[in-house]
Structures are given as structure tokens and as C-alpha cells.
Residue frames relative to the residue before (quaternion, step in Angstrom):
aa qw qx qy qz dx dy dz
M 1.0000 0.0000 0.0000 0.0000 0.00 0.00 0.00
K 0.1897 -0.7983 0.5652 0.0851 3.54 -0.63 1.19
I 0.2580 -0.7272 0.6196 0.1439 3.52 -1.29 0.68
I 0.0082 -0.8136 0.5787 -0.0553 3.54 -0.67 1.16
D 0.8136 -0.1391 -0.0066 0.5645 3.54 -0.49 1.31
D 0.7212 -0.4597 0.2104 0.4735 3.52 0.98 1.03
R 0.6479 0.4839 -0.3323 0.4855 3.57 1.27 0.01
I 0.4495 -0.7072 0.4819 0.2559 3.62 -1.06 0.71
S 0.3908 -0.7022 0.5517 0.2232 3.57 -1.03 1.02
L 0.3042 -0.7734 0.5368 0.1458 3.56 -0.92 1.02
A 0.5413 0.6081 -0.4304 0.3899 3.68 1.08 -0.40
G 0.7553 0.3320 -0.2920 0.4837 3.50 -0.90 1.04
S 0.5859 0.5782 -0.3792 0.4227 3.58 1.26 -0.24
D 0.3583 -0.7064 0.5569 0.2499 3.57 -1.18 0.42
L 0.7498 -0.4421 0.2393 0.4301 3.54 -1.24 0.19
D 0.6615 0.5169 -0.3048 0.4498 3.52 0.95 -0.92
K 0.6549 0.5104 -0.2970 0.4715 3.56 0.85 -1.06
T 0.6613 0.5036 -0.3291 0.4480 3.62 0.79 -0.96
G 0.6427 0.5255 -0.3330 0.4471 3.61 0.91 -0.78
L 0.6692 0.4983 -0.2983 0.4636 3.58 0.97 -0.85
L 0.6210 0.5634 -0.3123 0.4466 3.50 1.08 -0.81
L 0.6658 0.5001 -0.2754 0.4803 3.50 1.01 -0.95
A 0.6550 0.5311 -0.3021 0.4447 3.49 0.88 -0.98
D 0.6397 0.5535 -0.3076 0.4358 3.56 1.03 -0.91
K 0.7272 0.3771 -0.2282 0.5261 3.59 1.16 -0.54
G 0.5864 -0.6223 0.3485 0.3839 3.60 1.23 0.37
I 0.4981 0.6191 -0.4361 0.4224 3.59 1.26 0.43
D 0.5408 -0.6380 0.4414 0.3253 3.63 -0.89 0.85
S 0.4202 -0.7523 0.4491 0.2361 3.61 -0.55 1.15
R 0.5589 0.6350 -0.3983 0.3546 3.60 1.18 -0.28
Y 0.5814 0.5595 -0.3680 0.4620 3.53 1.38 -0.13
A 0.4388 0.7361 -0.4478 0.2552 3.60 1.19 -0.24
R 0.6829 0.4953 -0.3009 0.4447 3.63 0.86 -1.02
R 0.6687 0.4799 -0.3004 0.4820 3.60 0.89 -0.89
L 0.6231 0.5362 -0.3396 0.4571 3.65 0.98 -0.69
L 0.6950 0.4429 -0.3030 0.4785 3.58 0.84 -0.90
Y 0.5693 0.5524 -0.4159 0.4446 3.65 1.01 -0.49
W 0.6825 0.4743 -0.3119 0.4603 3.68 0.85 -0.85
I 0.6818 0.4755 -0.3101 0.4614 3.62 1.00 -0.72
Y 0.7838 0.3612 -0.2073 0.4607 3.64 0.70 -1.04
R 0.7698 0.3636 -0.2352 0.4689 3.61 0.95 -0.71
R 0.7490 0.3726 -0.1900 0.5139 3.55 1.16 -0.65
G 0.3269 -0.8081 0.4508 0.1921 3.57 1.29 -0.24
I 0.1565 0.8261 -0.5242 0.1353 3.64 1.08 0.69
G 0.3774 -0.7185 0.5431 0.2154 3.41 -1.27 0.64
A 0.7985 0.0819 -0.0165 0.5962 3.54 1.23 -0.60
F 0.6182 -0.6017 0.3713 0.3433 3.61 -1.05 0.61
P 0.6227 0.5528 -0.3737 0.4087 3.62 0.96 -0.55
D 0.5379 0.6087 -0.4004 0.4241 3.62 1.34 -0.12
I 0.5781 0.5749 -0.3944 0.4239 3.63 1.17 -0.34
N 0.1713 -0.8260 0.5320 0.0734 3.57 -0.88 0.86
D 0.7324 0.3924 -0.2517 0.4963 3.59 1.21 0.10
I 0.5832 0.4576 -0.4055 0.5349 3.63 1.15 0.76
P 0.5799 -0.6287 0.3856 0.3461 3.61 -0.85 0.86
R 0.5847 -0.6355 0.3795 0.3322 3.51 -1.02 0.82
T 0.6295 0.5322 -0.3574 0.4391 3.53 1.05 -0.64
V 0.6087 0.5287 -0.3311 0.4902 3.58 1.17 -0.65
L 0.6573 0.5110 -0.3193 0.4526 3.56 0.86 -0.86
E 0.6244 0.5445 -0.3285 0.4535 3.57 1.04 -0.72
A 0.6560 0.5109 -0.2817 0.4789 3.48 1.08 -0.87
L 0.6150 0.5543 -0.3182 0.4619 3.50 1.05 -0.83
D 0.6790 0.5066 -0.2674 0.4591 3.55 0.94 -1.04
R 0.6303 0.5598 -0.3141 0.4368 3.53 1.17 -0.59
Y 0.8170 0.2780 -0.1168 0.4915 3.54 1.01 -0.87
F 0.7946 0.2952 -0.1157 0.5178 3.56 1.22 -0.49
V 0.1668 -0.6924 0.6778 0.1828 3.51 -1.45 0.11
T 0.5883 -0.5748 0.4222 0.3811 3.58 -1.21 0.39
G 0.3403 -0.7577 0.4912 0.2621 3.54 1.08 -0.80
L 0.5670 0.5860 -0.3931 0.4249 3.58 1.27 0.16
T 0.0508 -0.7867 0.6153 -0.0016 3.57 -1.09 0.81
S 0.4344 -0.6965 0.5049 0.2669 3.62 -1.04 0.70
P 0.6344 -0.5179 0.3942 0.4171 3.68 -1.14 0.22
V 0.3895 -0.7315 0.5134 0.2227 3.50 -1.04 0.73
A 0.7963 0.0162 0.0016 0.6047 3.63 1.26 -0.29
S 0.0758 -0.7914 0.6056 0.0341 3.60 -1.22 0.45
Q 0.1142 -0.7588 0.6369 0.0741 3.51 -1.35 0.41
V 0.2347 -0.7836 0.5609 0.1274 3.59 -0.92 0.90
S 0.3292 -0.7573 0.5358 0.1761 3.56 -0.87 0.93
S 0.6243 -0.5431 0.4099 0.3838 3.56 -1.19 0.49
D 0.6960 0.4530 -0.2827 0.4801 3.65 1.18 -0.50
G 0.6482 -0.5537 0.3125 0.4190 3.60 1.24 0.18
S 0.5191 0.6160 -0.4321 0.4054 3.52 1.26 -0.18
V 0.1907 -0.7928 0.5731 0.0816 3.56 -1.23 0.64
K 0.1449 -0.7855 0.5919 0.1077 3.64 -0.68 0.94
Y 0.1250 -0.7739 0.6187 0.0517 3.56 -1.06 0.97
L 0.2668 -0.7197 0.6265 0.1355 3.43 -1.32 0.79
F 0.1141 -0.7829 0.6115 0.0076 3.49 -0.88 1.14
S 0.0998 -0.7727 0.6198 0.0937 3.56 -1.25 0.34
T 0.3944 -0.6937 0.5502 0.2459 3.50 -1.06 0.74
P 0.6596 -0.4706 0.3611 0.4616 3.66 -1.16 0.18
E 0.6780 0.4778 -0.2941 0.4750 3.61 1.14 -0.53
G 0.5861 -0.6169 0.3661 0.3767 3.57 1.19 0.00
L 0.4484 0.6736 -0.4896 0.3250 3.60 1.13 0.30
L 0.2529 -0.7884 0.5476 0.1205 3.59 -0.56 1.20
H 0.1028 0.7863 -0.6021 0.0932 3.55 -1.05 0.77
E 0.3251 -0.7863 0.5097 0.1271 3.54 -1.06 0.87
T 0.1838 -0.7521 0.6322 0.0297 3.51 -1.27 0.77
V 0.0952 -0.8169 0.5671 0.0453 3.62 -0.89 0.86
W 0.1953 -0.7525 0.6187 0.1130 3.57 -0.88 1.00
L 0.1025 -0.8183 0.5654 -0.0161 3.53 -0.76 1.19
P 0.0657 -0.8085 0.5810 0.0670 3.64 -0.17 1.08
D 0.0692 0.7943 -0.5987 0.0765 3.49 -1.01 0.85
G 0.7794 -0.2050 0.0871 0.5857 3.49 0.26 1.33
R 0.8047 -0.1785 0.1582 0.5437 3.61 -0.76 -0.96
R 0.6089 0.5613 -0.3125 0.4652 3.53 1.25 -0.47
K 0.0760 0.7817 -0.6159 0.0620 3.62 -0.63 0.96
T 0.1108 -0.8357 0.5377 -0.0122 3.49 -0.35 1.42
V 0.1080 -0.7506 0.6394 0.1270 3.61 -0.99 0.60
C 0.2389 -0.7764 0.5808 0.0525 3.52 -0.87 1.21
I 0.0403 -0.8493 0.5259 -0.0223 3.63 -0.26 1.17
S 0.4615 -0.6831 0.5208 0.2216 3.48 -1.37 0.52
V 0.2404 -0.7656 0.5784 0.1463 3.62 -1.21 0.52
Q 0.7631 0.1696 -0.1445 0.6066 3.59 1.24 -0.13
S 0.3899 -0.6147 0.6046 0.3234 3.53 -1.39 0.13
G 0.7786 0.0706 -0.1190 0.6121 3.51 -0.11 1.31
C 0.2665 -0.7566 0.5746 0.1622 3.57 -1.32 -0.41
R 0.3263 -0.7612 0.5252 0.1958 3.61 -1.00 0.77
M 0.5237 0.6863 -0.4159 0.2861 3.64 1.16 -0.15
G 0.2870 -0.8259 0.4529 0.1744 3.61 1.21 -0.45
C 0.2569 0.7894 -0.5230 0.1932 3.58 1.08 0.63
R 0.4899 -0.7384 0.3624 0.2888 3.56 -0.61 1.13
F 0.7054 0.4593 -0.2831 0.4597 3.62 1.09 -0.57
C 0.6529 0.5359 -0.2940 0.4473 3.66 1.26 0.04
A 0.4035 -0.7360 0.4908 0.2334 3.57 -0.71 1.09
T 0.5749 0.6041 -0.3712 0.4084 3.51 1.15 -0.64
G 0.6870 0.4755 -0.2500 0.4894 3.58 0.91 -0.97
Q 0.6469 0.5343 -0.3178 0.4417 3.57 0.99 -0.74
N 0.7047 0.4382 -0.2538 0.4970 3.62 1.19 -0.48
G 0.6036 -0.6223 0.3492 0.3556 3.61 1.20 0.45
W 0.4496 -0.6758 0.5299 0.2457 3.53 -1.40 0.02
R 0.1728 -0.8201 0.5424 0.0575 3.53 -0.93 0.94
G 0.7698 -0.3187 0.1773 0.5238 3.55 1.18 -0.32
N 0.5381 -0.6137 0.4733 0.3313 3.53 -1.30 0.33
L 0.3344 -0.6950 0.5786 0.2652 3.59 -1.16 0.53
T 0.4824 -0.6422 0.5121 0.3042 3.47 -1.17 0.65
A 0.6550 -0.4751 0.3693 0.4570 3.59 -1.24 0.19
G 0.6310 0.5436 -0.3417 0.4355 3.56 1.06 -0.75
A 0.6793 0.4617 -0.2973 0.4868 3.66 0.95 -0.69
I 0.6145 0.5278 -0.3498 0.4706 3.57 1.14 -0.49
V 0.6901 0.4560 -0.2738 0.4907 3.57 0.89 -0.93
N 0.6021 0.6117 -0.3625 0.3632 3.59 0.99 -0.74
Q 0.5976 0.5877 -0.3419 0.4249 3.55 1.21 -0.66
V 0.6725 0.4606 -0.2761 0.5093 3.54 1.19 -0.57
V 0.6875 0.5103 -0.2910 0.4269 3.57 0.91 -0.96
K 0.7538 0.3786 -0.1785 0.5066 3.51 1.05 -0.91
L 0.3971 0.6791 -0.5074 0.3516 3.58 1.19 0.29
P 0.3139 -0.7837 0.5055 0.1782 3.59 -0.71 1.03
H 0.6223 0.4706 -0.3547 0.5153 3.55 1.02 0.92
D 0.4721 -0.6062 0.5205 0.3725 3.62 -1.21 0.22
F 0.1273 -0.7867 0.5998 0.0722 3.57 -1.26 0.35
T 0.2753 -0.7392 0.5850 0.1887 3.54 -1.29 0.35
H 0.8043 0.1373 -0.0730 0.5735 3.63 1.09 -0.50
I 0.2015 -0.7653 0.6050 0.0877 3.56 -1.20 0.71
V 0.0345 -0.7902 0.6119 -0.0019 3.61 -0.76 0.97
L 0.2727 -0.7073 0.6320 0.1612 3.61 -0.91 0.98
M 0.3152 0.7561 -0.4829 0.3096 3.57 0.42 1.31
G 0.4796 0.6856 -0.4329 0.3354 3.56 1.30 0.12
M 0.8180 -0.1650 0.1754 0.5224 3.51 -1.01 -0.95
G 0.7918 0.3506 -0.2486 0.4339 3.61 -1.06 0.74
E 0.4187 -0.6777 0.5554 0.2386 3.54 -1.40 0.36
P 0.4444 -0.7196 0.4670 0.2580 3.62 -0.49 1.10
G 0.6653 0.5255 -0.3010 0.4368 3.57 1.01 -0.84
D 0.6649 0.4874 -0.3061 0.4762 3.58 1.23 -0.37
N 0.7445 0.2511 -0.1790 0.5922 3.59 1.34 0.03
I 0.0933 0.9001 -0.4237 0.0390 3.47 1.22 0.78
D 0.6291 0.5408 -0.3599 0.4268 3.63 0.97 -0.67
E 0.6806 0.4634 -0.2741 0.4969 3.59 0.89 -0.94
V 0.6400 0.5359 -0.3309 0.4402 3.59 0.96 -0.77
I 0.6597 0.4876 -0.3081 0.4818 3.59 0.91 -0.89
R 0.6262 0.5100 -0.3465 0.4772 3.64 0.93 -0.75
A 0.6561 0.5078 -0.3176 0.4591 3.61 0.89 -0.87
C 0.6576 0.5100 -0.3298 0.4457 3.58 0.85 -0.96
N 0.6281 0.5315 -0.3356 0.4587 3.64 0.98 -0.78
V 0.6542 0.4978 -0.3158 0.4739 3.62 0.97 -0.83
L 0.6616 0.5457 -0.3040 0.4148 3.55 0.94 -0.87
T 0.7910 0.3633 -0.1502 0.4688 3.47 1.02 -0.93
A 0.5834 0.6155 -0.3675 0.3817 3.64 1.15 -0.52
E 0.6006 -0.5965 0.4155 0.3330 3.54 -1.23 0.67
W 0.6722 0.4575 -0.2828 0.5087 3.59 1.18 -0.62
G 0.6667 0.4689 -0.3056 0.4922 3.64 1.26 -0.17
L 0.8113 -0.2346 0.1493 0.5143 3.55 -0.67 -0.95
A 0.2878 -0.8019 0.4802 0.2085 3.55 1.33 -0.27
A 0.2079 0.8217 -0.5061 0.1597 3.61 1.02 0.75
G 0.4455 -0.6895 0.4489 0.3530 3.53 1.21 -0.60
R 0.5171 -0.6847 0.4103 0.3091 3.55 -0.74 1.06
S 0.6685 0.4942 -0.3364 0.4425 3.70 0.97 -0.62
K 0.6778 0.4950 -0.2955 0.4563 3.60 1.15 -0.23
V 0.6922 0.4253 -0.2812 0.5109 3.65 1.24 0.10
T 0.0536 -0.8050 0.5904 -0.0243 3.56 -0.81 1.11
V 0.2003 -0.7540 0.6179 0.0977 3.52 -1.03 0.87
S 0.1793 -0.7817 0.5934 0.0682 3.57 -0.85 1.02
T 0.0746 0.8017 -0.5844 0.1014 3.58 -0.84 1.04
V 0.4933 -0.6307 0.4917 0.3424 3.57 -1.23 0.47
G 0.6034 -0.5876 0.3403 0.4182 3.57 1.31 -0.12
V 0.1498 0.7552 -0.6166 0.1642 3.61 0.57 1.07
T 0.4535 -0.7848 0.3420 0.2481 3.46 -0.03 1.43
P 0.7095 0.4331 -0.2962 0.4704 3.67 0.64 -0.94
S 0.6469 0.5049 -0.3294 0.4670 3.62 1.05 -0.65
L 0.6268 0.5541 -0.3322 0.4355 3.49 1.05 -0.76
R 0.6027 0.5554 -0.3217 0.4741 3.53 1.20 -0.77
R 0.6814 0.4901 -0.2798 0.4661 3.53 0.97 -0.93
L 0.6074 0.5404 -0.3549 0.4616 3.64 1.09 -0.62
L 0.6583 0.4966 -0.2989 0.4803 3.55 1.06 -0.79
D 0.7406 0.4511 -0.2342 0.4395 3.54 0.91 -0.91
E 0.8036 0.3614 -0.1086 0.4602 3.53 0.98 -0.93
T 0.7404 0.2560 -0.1945 0.5903 3.58 1.28 -0.11
E 0.3325 -0.7193 0.5643 0.2317 3.49 -1.37 0.12
C 0.3700 0.7636 -0.4512 0.2765 3.54 1.35 0.32
N 0.5645 -0.5575 0.4841 0.3690 3.57 -1.30 0.26
I 0.2047 -0.7968 0.5607 0.0937 3.60 -1.14 0.55
T 0.1093 -0.7636 0.6348 0.0439 3.55 -1.01 0.99
L 0.1843 -0.7750 0.5967 0.0963 3.54 -0.95 0.92
S 0.3450 -0.7345 0.5496 0.1984 3.59 -0.92 0.87
L 0.1779 -0.8491 0.4926 0.0681 3.58 -0.42 1.17
H 0.0963 -0.8093 0.5526 0.1741 3.65 0.67 -1.26
S 0.7865 -0.1222 0.1242 0.5926 3.64 0.64 -1.06
P 0.4179 -0.6973 0.5197 0.2627 3.61 -1.09 0.75
F 0.6370 0.4995 -0.3335 0.4831 3.58 1.26 0.03
P 0.4983 -0.7111 0.3934 0.3022 3.65 -0.46 1.18
D 0.6642 0.5199 -0.3260 0.4269 3.66 0.83 -0.98
E 0.6740 0.4823 -0.2955 0.4753 3.60 1.00 -0.86
R 0.6430 0.5331 -0.3232 0.4448 3.56 0.99 -0.86
R 0.6492 0.5346 -0.3228 0.4342 3.58 0.94 -0.90
R 0.6450 0.5295 -0.3440 0.4304 3.64 0.98 -0.57
V 0.7345 0.3704 -0.2068 0.5297 3.56 1.13 -0.57
I 0.7714 0.1761 -0.1210 0.5995 3.61 1.02 -0.69
P 0.3044 -0.8059 0.4774 0.1731 3.63 0.02 1.26
A 0.5684 0.6165 -0.3960 0.3742 3.63 1.16 -0.51
E 0.5068 0.6761 -0.4019 0.3529 3.56 1.24 -0.47
A 0.6271 0.5675 -0.3351 0.4151 3.58 1.14 -0.80
R 0.7459 0.3983 -0.1948 0.4970 3.58 1.05 -0.80
W 0.7909 0.0843 -0.0435 0.6045 3.56 1.07 -0.80
P 0.2823 -0.8090 0.4987 0.1308 3.53 0.04 1.39
F 0.5190 -0.6329 0.4571 0.3480 3.61 -0.98 0.76
A 0.5698 0.6130 -0.3856 0.3884 3.59 1.01 -0.57
E 0.6457 0.5138 -0.3096 0.4724 3.57 1.09 -0.65
S 0.6491 0.4995 -0.3149 0.4796 3.52 1.06 -0.73
L 0.6293 0.5347 -0.3241 0.4615 3.56 1.04 -0.84
E 0.6614 0.4967 -0.3039 0.4728 3.55 0.92 -0.91
M 0.6161 0.5532 -0.3352 0.4495 3.58 1.03 -0.70
L 0.7076 0.4512 -0.2687 0.4727 3.55 0.91 -0.89
T 0.6725 0.4753 -0.3177 0.4700 3.60 0.84 -0.84
G 0.7228 0.4371 -0.2826 0.4547 3.64 1.03 -0.49
Y 0.4804 0.6621 -0.4248 0.3879 3.54 1.36 0.00
D 0.4248 -0.6750 0.5622 0.2188 3.53 -1.13 1.00
N 0.0632 -0.8638 0.4996 -0.0158 3.58 0.23 1.31
K 0.0492 0.8339 -0.5445 0.0750 3.59 0.69 1.18
R 0.6684 0.4944 -0.2878 0.4753 3.60 1.10 -0.61
K 0.4330 -0.7287 0.4580 0.2677 3.62 1.21 0.00
R 0.1819 0.7696 -0.5825 0.1879 3.57 0.85 0.80
R 0.4039 -0.7126 0.5226 0.2364 3.52 -1.15 0.73
F 0.0910 -0.7829 0.6148 0.0276 3.57 -0.84 1.05
T 0.0413 -0.8357 0.5429 -0.0716 3.53 -0.61 1.20
V 0.2270 -0.7216 0.6262 0.1886 3.59 -1.15 0.49
A 0.2175 -0.7351 0.6233 0.1542 3.60 -1.02 0.82
Y 0.0756 -0.8023 0.5912 -0.0308 3.57 -0.68 1.21
V 0.1815 -0.7902 0.5824 0.0585 3.63 -0.24 1.31
M 0.2130 -0.8326 0.5025 0.0943 3.51 -0.39 1.24
I 0.0808 -0.8022 0.5913 -0.0156 3.60 -0.74 1.13
N 0.4874 -0.6911 0.4495 0.2878 3.63 -0.75 1.08
G 0.8622 0.0775 -0.1483 0.4781 3.43 -0.99 1.21
V 0.6354 0.5337 -0.3382 0.4439 3.59 1.23 0.14
N 0.8172 -0.0627 0.0820 0.5671 3.58 0.66 -1.05
D 0.5694 0.6020 -0.3769 0.4139 3.68 1.13 0.66
S 0.4050 0.7204 -0.4675 0.3139 3.59 1.13 0.54
D 0.6802 -0.4786 0.3695 0.4143 3.58 -1.35 0.20
R 0.5750 0.5711 -0.3483 0.4711 3.56 1.26 -0.61
H 0.6736 0.4627 -0.3188 0.4801 3.62 0.85 -0.86
L 0.6362 0.5421 -0.3270 0.4410 3.59 0.91 -0.87
G 0.6655 0.5125 -0.2954 0.4552 3.54 0.88 -0.93
E 0.6715 0.4854 -0.3015 0.4718 3.62 0.96 -0.84
L 0.6109 0.5346 -0.3536 0.4647 3.63 1.05 -0.63
I 0.6422 0.5157 -0.3179 0.4696 3.54 0.95 -0.87
R 0.6446 0.5259 -0.3149 0.4569 3.64 0.96 -0.95
L 0.7129 0.4913 -0.2528 0.4319 3.61 0.88 -1.07
F 0.8286 0.3210 -0.1214 0.4423 3.53 0.84 -0.97
S 0.4470 0.6844 -0.4662 0.3383 3.62 1.22 -0.01
G 0.8408 0.1898 -0.1484 0.4847 3.55 -0.82 0.97
T 0.5915 0.5981 -0.3810 0.3837 3.59 1.23 0.01
G 0.3915 -0.7326 0.4606 0.3129 3.60 1.19 -0.37
I 0.4854 0.6392 -0.4389 0.4040 3.60 1.31 0.24
R 0.3449 -0.7392 0.5487 0.1830 3.53 -0.94 0.96
I 0.2158 -0.7572 0.5971 0.1538 3.63 -1.16 0.58
N 0.1595 -0.7584 0.6262 0.0857 3.50 -0.85 1.06
L 0.2234 -0.7632 0.5974 0.1036 3.57 -0.71 1.10
L 0.0956 -0.8129 0.5743 -0.0143 3.58 -0.76 1.24
P 0.4631 -0.6469 0.5246 0.3031 3.52 -1.13 0.67
F 0.4119 -0.6914 0.5264 0.2742 3.58 -1.06 0.64
H 0.2399 -0.7593 0.5944 0.1119 3.53 -1.06 0.87
P 0.3793 -0.7590 0.4878 0.2054 3.59 -0.28 1.29
L 0.3299 -0.7421 0.5517 0.1899 3.56 -1.06 0.82
T 0.7708 0.1727 -0.1126 0.6028 3.55 1.31 -0.40
E 0.6300 -0.5647 0.3936 0.3596 3.52 -1.24 0.37
D 0.7658 0.3700 -0.1743 0.4963 3.58 1.03 -0.77
G 0.5323 0.6476 -0.4036 0.3665 3.63 1.24 0.33
D 0.8023 -0.2492 0.2290 0.4917 3.53 -1.28 -0.58
R 0.2303 -0.7511 0.5951 0.1695 3.50 -1.28 0.25
S 0.5896 -0.5786 0.4258 0.3692 3.58 -1.21 0.43
S 0.5602 -0.5485 0.4982 0.3704 3.49 -1.31 0.44
D 0.4942 -0.6557 0.4704 0.3234 3.67 -1.00 0.68
E 0.7153 -0.4866 0.3302 0.3775 3.46 -1.37 0.42
K 0.6232 0.5499 -0.3342 0.4445 3.56 1.02 -0.74
T 0.6693 0.4778 -0.2998 0.4837 3.62 0.92 -0.80
M 0.6599 0.5068 -0.3142 0.4572 3.56 0.94 -0.80
M 0.6775 0.4641 -0.3108 0.4785 3.59 0.96 -0.72
K 0.5759 0.5603 -0.3721 0.4648 3.55 1.19 -0.56
F 0.6347 0.5081 -0.3263 0.4823 3.64 0.92 -0.87
K 0.6510 0.5171 -0.3229 0.4521 3.60 0.81 -0.94
H 0.6889 0.5052 -0.2913 0.4304 3.52 0.73 -1.03
Q 0.6843 0.4789 -0.2843 0.4707 3.61 0.91 -0.93
L 0.6347 0.5364 -0.3298 0.4480 3.52 1.03 -0.74
V 0.6811 0.4775 -0.2823 0.4779 3.55 0.91 -1.03
S 0.6216 0.5481 -0.3351 0.4481 3.57 1.04 -0.75
S 0.6979 0.4473 -0.2414 0.5046 3.58 1.19 -0.63
G 0.6232 -0.5858 0.3427 0.3885 3.59 1.23 0.27
I 0.5867 0.5797 -0.3723 0.4256 3.54 1.21 0.24
G 0.4358 -0.6937 0.4991 0.2823 3.57 -0.76 0.91
A 0.1011 0.8005 -0.5823 0.0990 3.67 -0.75 0.93
S 0.0377 -0.7609 0.6478 0.0014 3.50 -1.31 0.56
V 0.3128 -0.6921 0.6123 0.2195 3.55 -1.29 0.47
R 0.2051 -0.7932 0.5608 0.1193 3.65 -0.52 1.05
R 0.3240 -0.7472 0.5450 0.1992 3.58 -0.76 1.02
S 0.5640 -0.6059 0.4506 0.3342 3.62 -1.22 0.60
R 0.0189 -0.7812 0.6219 0.0517 3.49 -1.12 0.64
G 0.8298 0.2438 -0.1741 0.4709 3.56 -1.06 0.71
L 0.2285 0.8117 -0.5052 0.1837 3.58 1.21 0.52
D 0.7077 0.4979 -0.2806 0.4155 3.57 0.87 -0.90
I 0.7337 0.3274 -0.2330 0.5479 3.61 1.29 -0.11
D 0.4980 -0.6852 0.4047 0.3445 3.55 1.25 0.48
A 0.4448 0.6814 -0.4585 0.3572 3.54 0.95 0.98
A 0.4926 0.6634 -0.4516 0.3366 3.59 1.19 -0.03
C 0.7488 -0.4152 0.2945 0.4245 3.54 -1.39 0.25
G 0.8334 0.1845 -0.1725 0.4915 3.57 -0.83 1.15
M 0.6401 0.5565 -0.3227 0.4201 3.61 1.30 -0.05
L 0.5416 0.6453 -0.4310 0.3233 3.66 1.13 -0.25
A 0.0043 -0.8341 0.5498 -0.0434 3.56 -0.84 0.94
G 0.5579 -0.6849 0.3608 0.2992 3.54 1.17 0.58
G 0.8310 -0.2325 0.1040 0.4945 3.53 0.64 1.18
R 0.3535 0.7482 -0.4920 0.2704 3.55 1.25 0.13
S 0.7117 0.4460 -0.2629 0.4748 3.54 1.08 -0.81
């Protein structure tokens, strides 16, 4: 809960909490549901914009609360139609959001932190350090104040969800609840390197889809690029997912960023097949986006299609994801919170 100029921000609050906050200020809690509708579905900036709550109640709300919603401070449009937005919290934490239109599918990729502490070598966000966690309100705000419609929400922008798990879970509940954005559990995906205790909570406390960032199926190689492997081995995350009673048919996916001569050999392919055969976990093959001119390069299309074909032939769901927003540094692993 954020305090802004002595008033309480309501963005990020759930129905029960909102009712308690209203009651504490002498406002009838039965207005909570309608108030959240105006905040989450209509994206109001101020309470006087509401037209179906009594004026005396709106005056009381304005005395004690703020919506907590803010518009983007900047934007860039890619040649492929993707749009990157820069947001800032009242404390000045910059974070980026990307809207990705693709036919009928319109995905919004949102951030959970300003920067990141994981230090993954292939990610610009981690290379630029960590500045702070976003509240559930700031996470949800990126969807509410997006000036486009959307069909899917992915928490795959700046930051590691497992490193801000309390706020991420609160945000996921707002995104999926009928009193919130009602996006639907099958339309929301959380991407993580596999912070084991946080992954357990995502499984137990949300119904969202989950994507794990792998990089290499060999622990020693993965540890050199994803330092979190040393503390939270991928094997533990994989065991957790394969042992989960998936009656609700949540989608579990592995993101595999392919780097030429680093993790795209037949040896890597064989180990992927061994690890994921029979698990029902899908593998998304992603091109690598170089952070410097003289560094690693992405695997070529032929190699990526070979991986996909062999995985599918082995009974493993697989796809090759094409890059979007490259010309505005909005592609996977390129967000850096206002660097552009």
C-alpha cells in the first residue's frame, strides 16, 4: 500500500482490502466493487470521473485516497507495429512495457522491477543493475493505462518475478479476478529463472501460466550465464513442475535463448529431448539479441528450425519465436528502463 501526499493509493488492492480501507475511513464498503471497476476497467485518473457513485462519497474518497494510476511518460513505435512505453512511479522508478500486436493476438509485456538483480549475461535489464521493486499497483498500472486493447499479458519485461513475489502474486490476482481486470488465468503468463520458493508460491497461490528461462540443459553451463542456477538449480524447478497436479491445464513453458556455438549443438539438443520428453512442457526457442557489437551472436534460422523439428518429432511441443521491436530495443532481453 502506497501513501501519496498523505492519501492511500488504491491501485493494486483487492476487493477485501479495498472494503476494509473504505470502512476505516467511514465510507460504506459496499462501494468497493464499483470503485475497483472504475479503477481497473476504466482506468480513471481521478474520482470525480465516476458517474454512478454519490458525490458525497466521491468527495470522501478524494480526501483519503488516490487511484494510483499514471500514464506512460514516453513511447516508441517499431517498424513492425510493436510499441514500447516508459513508465515512472512517484518515486522515480523507471520501467518499460511493450505492446505486441500479432493478428488477433495482442500481447502486453509488463515489468515487475526497475532493473533486475539476477545478472543474467544475455539480458540488458540485468546488465544495467537494480533500482527497486514495483508495487502490485505499478505492475497492474502498465496494463490499465495501456492505450491499446490486449488479449494476453506476460510478466516478461524488466525484473525477476521471483525476486518480488509478494507484489507479483497480488498483481496476478488483480489481473485475473472478476472484480479486477478479469483477463482470465489462461491469458496471463509469469516468466522466471526459477527462484524455487517463489515458484512454489506461484503454483500454490495463482492459476497463471509459467515460463522458465533455461539457456542450457547442463547445470554448469547454465550457472555461468544465469547465476541463480547456483542457488536455485533448474532441476528443482523442473521437478516441481512435472510433479504438479495440473488438473486446470496450466501451460508450462521453457524459454530457450539460442546462441551460436554456445548452446545450439547436437549435444544440447539431445539433452533437451532427454529432459523434456513426456513432461508436457513446451519449449519456446528464442533468437539471441546481442548487447554489444563484438559479443555472441544468435543461432541462425536453419539451426533453430532443426531444433524445433527434432523436438516436435520427439513428442515435445516446440516453437520458434520471431523477434519483435528490435529497432526500438524492445525485443526479449533488451529492456533497460529508459536507456533509449
